[in-house]
BALOBA-1460 file (C-alpha; in Angstrom, 3 decimals):
// residues 144
<rec num="1" residu="m" x="-0.021" y="-0.016" z="-0.028"/>
<rec num="2" residu="r" x="1.266" y="3.534" z="-0.939"/>
<rec num="3" residu="y" x="0.417" y="6.980" z="0.502"/>
<rec num="4" residu="c" x="0.771" y="10.331" z="-0.911"/>
<rec num="5" residu="n" x="3.615" y="12.223" z="0.369"/>
<rec num="6" residu="n" x="1.717" y="15.505" z="-0.520"/>
<rec num="7" residu="c" x="-1.531" y="14.944" z="1.348"/>
<rec num="8" residu="g" x="-1.157" y="11.500" z="2.881"/>
<rec num="9" residu="a" x="-3.995" y="9.850" z="1.055"/>
<rec num="10" residu="q" x="-3.971" y="6.152" z="0.299"/>
<rec num="11" residu="l" x="-2.910" y="5.232" z="-3.251"/>
<rec num="12" residu="g" x="-3.440" y="2.136" z="-5.333"/>
<rec num="13" residu="d" x="-0.600" y="0.264" z="-6.553"/>
<rec num="14" residu="q" x="-1.334" y="1.353" z="-10.171"/>
<rec num="15" residu="d" x="-2.394" y="5.015" z="-9.389"/>
<rec num="16" residu="a" x="-0.249" y="7.502" z="-11.424"/>
<rec num="17" residu="f" x="-1.764" y="10.578" z="-9.621"/>
<rec num="18" residu="c" x="-3.360" y="11.120" z="-6.073"/>
<rec num="19" residu="s" x="-7.168" y="11.293" z="-6.443"/>
<rec num="20" residu="v" x="-7.364" y="13.680" z="-3.512"/>
<rec num="21" residu="c" x="-4.803" y="16.266" z="-4.213"/>
<rec num="22" residu="g" x="-3.475" y="15.520" z="-7.728"/>
<rec num="23" residu="a" x="0.104" y="14.896" z="-6.852"/>
<rec num="24" residu="t" x="1.898" y="12.507" z="-9.325"/>
<rec num="25" residu="a" x="2.706" y="9.139" z="-8.167"/>
<rec num="26" residu="n" x="6.515" y="9.914" z="-8.392"/>
<rec num="27" residu="n" x="5.870" y="12.516" z="-5.606"/>
<rec num="28" residu="a" x="4.211" y="9.596" z="-3.705"/>
<rec num="29" residu="g" x="7.244" y="7.466" z="-3.887"/>
<rec num="30" residu="n" x="7.435" y="3.642" z="-3.706"/>
<rec num="31" residu="t" x="7.093" y="3.607" z="-0.032"/>
<rec num="32" residu="t" x="4.325" y="2.403" z="2.301"/>
<rec num="33" residu="e" x="4.858" y="5.411" z="4.590"/>
<rec num="34" residu="r" x="2.285" y="7.962" z="5.299"/>
<rec num="35" residu="r" x="3.185" y="11.582" z="5.670"/>
<rec num="36" residu="c" x="1.461" y="14.306" z="7.418"/>
<rec num="37" residu="p" x="0.018" y="16.821" z="5.211"/>
<rec num="38" residu="a" x="1.011" y="19.752" z="7.566"/>
<rec num="39" residu="c" x="4.671" y="19.141" z="8.210"/>
<rec num="40" residu="g" x="5.608" y="16.117" z="6.028"/>
<rec num="41" residu="a" x="6.664" y="13.861" z="8.893"/>
<rec num="42" residu="v" x="6.256" y="10.163" z="8.679"/>
<rec num="43" residu="v" x="3.138" y="8.934" z="10.544"/>
<rec num="44" residu="g" x="2.077" y="5.408" z="11.310"/>
<rec num="45" residu="p" x="-0.626" y="3.554" z="9.195"/>
<rec num="46" residu="s" x="-3.048" y="3.895" z="12.289"/>
<rec num="47" residu="d" x="-2.170" y="7.259" z="13.612"/>
<rec num="48" residu="l" x="-4.968" y="9.849" z="13.829"/>
<rec num="49" residu="f" x="-2.468" y="12.704" z="14.626"/>
<rec num="50" residu="c" x="1.071" y="13.589" z="13.743"/>
<rec num="51" residu="a" x="3.618" y="12.964" z="16.583"/>
<rec num="52" residu="n" x="5.704" y="15.912" z="15.218"/>
<rec num="53" residu="c" x="3.047" y="18.714" z="14.931"/>
<rec num="54" residu="g" x="-0.195" y="17.310" z="16.163"/>
<rec num="55" residu="a" x="-2.209" y="17.817" z="13.023"/>
<rec num="56" residu="a" x="-4.914" y="15.577" z="12.306"/>
<rec num="57" residu="v" x="-4.129" y="12.829" z="9.930"/>
<rec num="58" residu="s" x="-6.825" y="10.703" z="8.412"/>
<rec num="59" residu="n" x="-7.134" y="7.812" z="6.031"/>
<rec num="60" residu="q" x="-10.382" y="9.481" z="4.584"/>
<rec num="61" residu="p" x="-9.991" y="12.097" z="1.748"/>
<rec num="62" residu="p" x="-11.028" y="15.634" z="2.841"/>
<rec num="63" residu="t" x="-14.712" y="16.510" z="2.151"/>
<rec num="64" residu="y" x="-15.195" y="19.728" z="0.267"/>
<rec num="65" residu="q" x="-18.322" y="21.734" z="0.337"/>
<rec num="66" residu="g" x="-19.022" y="23.131" z="-3.152"/>
<rec num="67" residu="q" x="-20.432" y="26.662" z="-3.693"/>
<rec num="68" residu="v" x="-24.043" y="27.058" z="-3.700"/>
<rec num="69" residu="a" x="-25.558" y="27.849" z="-7.223"/>
<rec num="70" residu="q" x="-27.014" y="31.343" z="-7.156"/>
<rec num="71" residu="t" x="-29.970" y="32.272" z="-9.196"/>
<rec num="72" residu="p" x="-30.121" y="35.507" z="-10.707"/>
<rec num="73" residu="g" x="-32.036" y="38.151" z="-8.775"/>
<rec num="74" residu="q" x="-35.077" y="40.073" z="-9.841"/>
<rec num="75" residu="r" x="-34.926" y="42.240" z="-13.034"/>
<rec num="76" residu="s" x="-35.312" y="45.960" z="-12.669"/>
<rec num="77" residu="k" x="-38.384" y="47.354" z="-14.073"/>
<rec num="78" residu="l" x="-36.612" y="50.866" z="-14.714"/>
<rec num="79" residu="v" x="-33.763" y="49.123" z="-16.622"/>
<rec num="80" residu="a" x="-36.237" y="46.971" z="-18.684"/>
<rec num="81" residu="g" x="-38.450" y="50.151" z="-19.493"/>
<rec num="82" residu="l" x="-35.510" y="52.450" z="-20.333"/>
<rec num="83" residu="l" x="-33.914" y="49.725" z="-22.624"/>
<rec num="84" residu="g" x="-37.337" y="49.492" z="-24.410"/>
<rec num="85" residu="i" x="-37.672" y="52.996" z="-24.912"/>
<rec num="86" residu="f" x="-34.190" y="53.775" z="-26.185"/>
<rec num="87" residu="v" x="-33.272" y="50.564" z="-27.963"/>
<rec num="88" residu="g" x="-36.504" y="48.654" z="-28.108"/>
<rec num="89" residu="g" x="-36.326" y="48.263" z="-31.936"/>
<rec num="90" residu="l" x="-33.460" y="45.691" z="-31.336"/>
<rec num="91" residu="g" x="-35.303" y="43.909" z="-28.602"/>
<rec num="92" residu="i" x="-32.677" y="44.530" z="-26.049"/>
<rec num="93" residu="h" x="-35.343" y="44.796" z="-23.320"/>
<rec num="94" residu="n" x="-36.856" y="41.424" z="-24.082"/>
<rec num="95" residu="f" x="-33.282" y="39.889" z="-23.967"/>
<rec num="96" residu="y" x="-32.844" y="41.491" z="-20.695"/>
<rec num="97" residu="l" x="-36.108" y="40.047" z="-19.485"/>
<rec num="98" residu="g" x="-35.341" y="36.526" z="-20.597"/>
<rec num="99" residu="k" x="-37.728" y="36.688" z="-23.623"/>
<rec num="100" residu="i" x="-35.258" y="35.545" z="-26.198"/>
<rec num="101" residu="g" x="-37.672" y="34.580" z="-28.852"/>
<rec num="102" residu="i" x="-39.621" y="37.777" z="-28.782"/>
<rec num="103" residu="g" x="-36.352" y="39.764" z="-28.734"/>
<rec num="104" residu="i" x="-35.222" y="37.946" z="-32.038"/>
<rec num="105" residu="i" x="-38.594" y="38.602" z="-33.749"/>
<rec num="106" residu="q" x="-38.427" y="42.301" z="-32.693"/>
<rec num="107" residu="i" x="-35.059" y="42.585" z="-34.582"/>
<rec num="108" residu="v" x="-36.405" y="40.782" z="-37.652"/>
<rec num="109" residu="v" x="-39.576" y="43.157" z="-37.696"/>
<rec num="110" residu="t" x="-37.466" y="46.313" z="-37.348"/>
<rec num="111" residu="l" x="-35.057" y="45.301" z="-40.009"/>
<rec num="112" residu="i" x="-37.936" y="44.264" z="-42.479"/>
<rec num="113" residu="t" x="-39.897" y="47.509" z="-41.953"/>
<rec num="114" residu="c" x="-36.822" y="49.677" z="-42.123"/>
<rec num="115" residu="g" x="-37.056" y="50.779" z="-38.471"/>
<rec num="116" residu="v" x="-40.810" y="51.362" z="-38.183"/>
<rec num="117" residu="g" x="-41.032" y="48.236" z="-36.160"/>
<rec num="118" residu="a" x="-38.947" y="50.058" z="-33.392"/>
<rec num="119" residu="l" x="-42.169" y="51.622" z="-32.277"/>
<rec num="120" residu="w" x="-43.256" y="48.179" z="-30.903"/>
<rec num="121" residu="g" x="-40.261" y="48.379" z="-28.395"/>
<rec num="122" residu="f" x="-40.727" y="51.993" z="-27.634"/>
<rec num="123" residu="i" x="-44.434" y="51.141" z="-26.706"/>
<rec num="124" residu="e" x="-43.423" y="48.174" z="-24.650"/>
<rec num="125" residu="g" x="-40.831" y="50.287" z="-22.762"/>
<rec num="126" residu="i" x="-43.568" y="52.679" z="-21.743"/>
<rec num="127" residu="l" x="-45.966" y="49.762" z="-20.923"/>
<rec num="128" residu="i" x="-43.119" y="48.222" z="-18.566"/>
<rec num="129" residu="l" x="-42.770" y="51.684" z="-16.854"/>
<rec num="130" residu="c" x="-46.615" y="52.096" z="-16.396"/>
<rec num="131" residu="d" x="-46.901" y="48.585" z="-14.771"/>
<rec num="132" residu="r" x="-48.699" y="47.000" z="-17.603"/>
<rec num="133" residu="i" x="-45.880" y="44.432" z="-18.070"/>
<rec num="134" residu="t" x="-45.095" y="43.253" z="-14.669"/>
<rec num="135" residu="v" x="-43.161" y="39.940" z="-14.975"/>
<rec num="136" residu="d" x="-39.897" y="38.738" z="-16.824"/>
<rec num="137" residu="g" x="-39.660" y="35.822" z="-19.107"/>
<rec num="138" residu="d" x="-39.556" y="33.373" z="-16.205"/>
<rec num="139" residu="g" x="-42.732" y="34.749" z="-14.671"/>
<rec num="140" residu="k" x="-40.914" y="36.503" z="-11.677"/>
<rec num="141" residu="p" x="-42.186" y="39.881" z="-10.952"/>
<rec num="142" residu="l" x="-40.059" y="43.002" z="-11.787"/>
<rec num="143" residu="a" x="-38.100" y="44.714" z="-9.037"/>
<rec num="144" residu="p" x="-39.218" y="48.517" z="-8.833"/>
């Protein structure tokens, strides 16, 4: 049985890398010695603590807590309304609100009508600011 010199984790005979810390098997050496992850001193196979520095030594790989995925917050009514008024013909306000399909349609309509379709976005911007459109593409209410 081999142990990683870098973190002290147990290695299989054929392992090329430590599955815990990623150190190469060359760094692990061809020895059955376990090493303290804090100071590198040799520790016995059943020791729970390093005799040299007192650090905890475990045969169990360390557990890591991943980051919690964060959901995007509410989208702003003011931002969506102003985007609709100023660049509504390009559908930017709908992209901001998560309404991708409608945003693409607005771009196409504006291009086909040589800019007249931009009125659609302008009107939607006013409707957003006047609380006629109150939710985003996911159905979440817009923040004031």
